[in-house]
N, C-alpha and C positions, 0 to 999 in steps of 0.2 A: 042731912040726907044727901044734899047735893055734893058735899065734899067727899062723902063716902063713894058716891058714884064716880067722881073724878079720880079718886085714888084707885079704884077697881079698874077703870079704863086705862089708867097709866100702867098699872101692873100688867094688864092684858097686852098692851102695846109692847112692853119690854119682853114679855114671854114670846110674842110673835116675832120680834126682831131676833131674839136668840135662836128660835126654831129656824128661821130663814137662814141665818148664818151657819147653823149646824148642818143643814141640808146641803149647803154649798153656796148659797147666795149668788152673787153676780158672777163669780169665777166659774161656778158650775154652768151658768147660762152660756158663758163664752165657750166652754168646752163642748157643750151640746151643739152650739152653733157651728163650731169647727167640725165636729163629727158629721153633722148633716151636710155641711159643704163638701166634705170629703166623699160622702155617700153620693151626693149629686154629681160630682166630677166622675166618679167611678161608673155611675149609671150612664153618663154622657159618653164615656169611652166605650162602654159595652154596646151602646146603641150604635155608635159609629162603626164598630167592628161587625156587628150583626147586619147593618145596612150594606157594608162592603161585601160581606159573604153572600147576602141575598142577591146583590147585583151580579156577582160572579156566577152564582147558580142560575140566575135568569139568563145571563149571556150564554152559558153552556146549553141551556134548554133551547134557546133561540137557535143556536148553531145546529143542534140536533134536528129541530123541527124544520128549519130551512134546508138543511142538508137532505132530509128525506123528501121534502117538496121538490127540490132540484132533481133528485133521483127519479121521482115519480114523473116529473115533467119530461125528462130526457127519453124515457121509453115511449111516451106519447108522441114525441117528435119522430122517433124511429118508426113507430107504427104508421104515422102519416106517410113517411117516406116509403115504407113497405107497401102501403095500400096504393100509393101513386105508382110504384113500380109494377105492382100486380095489375093495375088498370092499363098501364102501357103495354104490358105483355099480352094482356087479353086483346087489346086493339091490334097488336102485331099479329096475333094468331088469326083474328078475324080477317085481316087484310090478306094474309097468306092463303086462307081458305077461299077467299073471294077470287084471288088470282088463279087458283087451280081450277 
């Protein structure tokens, strides 16, 4: 009985080895490894490209936002100057009226 079990296990081992070689064996594993490496490199390049594009877009958005902030601040400064001028004119009018 033991000899029969040994013979069956040896036959099963031979069939397994043949199936492994038919499927591709170690050469197929190397091909898959190379393919995954290429995919990884492609993903890294795409990530770098997307990172650069995102940075450019954010720079443009910042320029637009800061540009509008500067434009908004400029009228405020002009309004302050206008309000100071109007105050000075009002004082001058009062002085003229007092002199009359």
